[in-house]
N, C-alpha and C positions, 0 to 999 in steps of 0.2 A: 277532345285524345288526338295523344304526341306518338310515335312510333308506331308498329306494324300489328298484323296481326301474327300470331305463331302455330306453329304443329307443332308438341313436342311427341318424340312418338320414342316408346321402351323399345329396346331392342330383343332381346328375347321372347319370341310369343305374337311378337306383331312386325316386326322387317326379317327375322331369319326362323323356324324352326328349331321350339326347344327339343334338349338332348334333354333323352329317355337316362338317369343312373337310377341306379336301386329305387325305383317304380317312381321316381322327383321329375318334377322339369329342369330341366337346370341349363348351364349355357354354354354352346360351344368352346372346348378349354385349347384349338388348334383351329387355322383353316381348315382340316380333311371335314374336318362334323360340323362347317357353315353350311346351312342352308338359307340360301335368300328366301323367302316367299316371293312367289313369280304375282304374287298381285302387285307386291309395292309397290314401285317403281311406278305402272300406269295408276294405281294409288295415288301416291306419292306426285304425280305429274301435274295428275287431277289436282289437286291441291295449287302445285306452284303456280298455275293460272289462272288462277285465282288470288293472287295476288299473297297467299301467302307463306311463309319461313319456315323455310323442318330442320329441328337438329333431333339427334339420336338423344336420349339421357338415361342408362344406363347404373344401374347398382355392377361391380365387377367386383366384389371380395375371394376367387378364389388366387387374385393377383397374392393381394394378403397371405393367403390362406397358405400358398406355399402350391397349387394346382395347378396353374398356369403361369409362365414369363409374361412381363413384361411386354418382352417379342411376340408371342404370339395373340397377342391381346391387339396392339398393333396392326400384326401383320390383317386379322380379323377387323379391325376398323377400318384397314385401308383400305378392302376390299367391297365394304359397305359403302365409302363412300365412291369409290372406281364407279360399283352400279347403282346407289343410288341420290338421286337430288338432293343428297343434307348438304345444312351449308357447316356443320360440327357435327363433330357427336362425344358429346361430355359424361363421360366416368368417374362414379366413384370406387377409388381404390381402397375400401374403406376395409371393415369390419363392423359388424354389429358394435360394439364394446370399443370400440376409436371413439365415440361420440362427437364423430364430424356435424360438419350441420350441408353438407350433400348426401349420404347413404339417406335414397329413400324409404320411409315416404314425407323426411324433412326433407322442405323446396329450394336449398340449398343450388340442386345444378338448375336446372328453371332458371329462379335468379339470381348466377351471375348469365347463362346463357342471352336475358333482357338486359341486364343491363352493358354486359358489351356490345352489343345487338338492338339497344333501344328497339324491343317489340315491348306492341300493347296489350301487356297482359290483360285486362278484363277483356278485353276482343279470341283469346289466344283459347285452344282445345291442347288436352293430356288424350293421347288415347294412348289402350295398355292393357296390361292381360292380369291383370292382380291387386289384387287392397294398396298394398301401399306406392301402385299412380294414381291409383283416384284420392287418395292420400296430401299426398305431394301436390299432385295439381290443384285441388282447393286452398291445399297453402299457403299457396302462390298469387290464387285470387284466380287461375282458369279453368275455365268450365274443362269437363271431361268426359270417354267415351271407355268405358269396361268391352274390351272385343267377350265374349263366351265362351271358357276355357274349361273343364271337367275339373281343374286341380285349384278354379277362383272362388271366393266364396261371395255374397253379394252385396254389397262394401251400396253406397249413396252416388252411386256414379248419376251422370245428367242425362246420362243414352247408356245404350248398349246397343252394341249390332254380334253377332258372328261370327263377322269378319271384317278384313282389315274396306278393305271394297265399299262395303256396307257404311261403317264406322264415317269417310269419307264423303257420300251422298247423305250422314244426317249432318254432318259438319256442312255440308255443302246446301241442304234445303236450310237447316237454322241461318245459314249466313245469309239468305237470298230472303227470309224471311221478314229483315234487321234491315 
């Protein structure tokens, strides 16, 4: 086994609260809408203390759709990077029709991070709140924890958790068992 294990975290609905628009969960579009989840910092600190490298992976189609600016996205990511122990925030700035390799459920964001940072995907996890997060993790060769939310389906996640803290407990228990 070469490389370090990592935790890939979806951004919206995991690290920060979703913004509800027209009855649907959505991404914050500017810094004033960003609410970092209170449990995120201590949960990530526990993972880092156990040797996991931490990365956010996020689809951000509001930029190409013209609903937010690239500068606004960068302000949000700068705030997350300042508040949380993340090594990198990888964002797909494509829309569904673009056919890119990085838009989840495709594994491109995870695979790119693994190549750049020498990560062992077989010992890595994805924590997300959507079926596309689970699919992306499995396509990349990672295990996945799905955070139970009223807006997600029931994909074949390796684990399910009510909160990020519970997801971290599950990952650390699995790590301890191996």
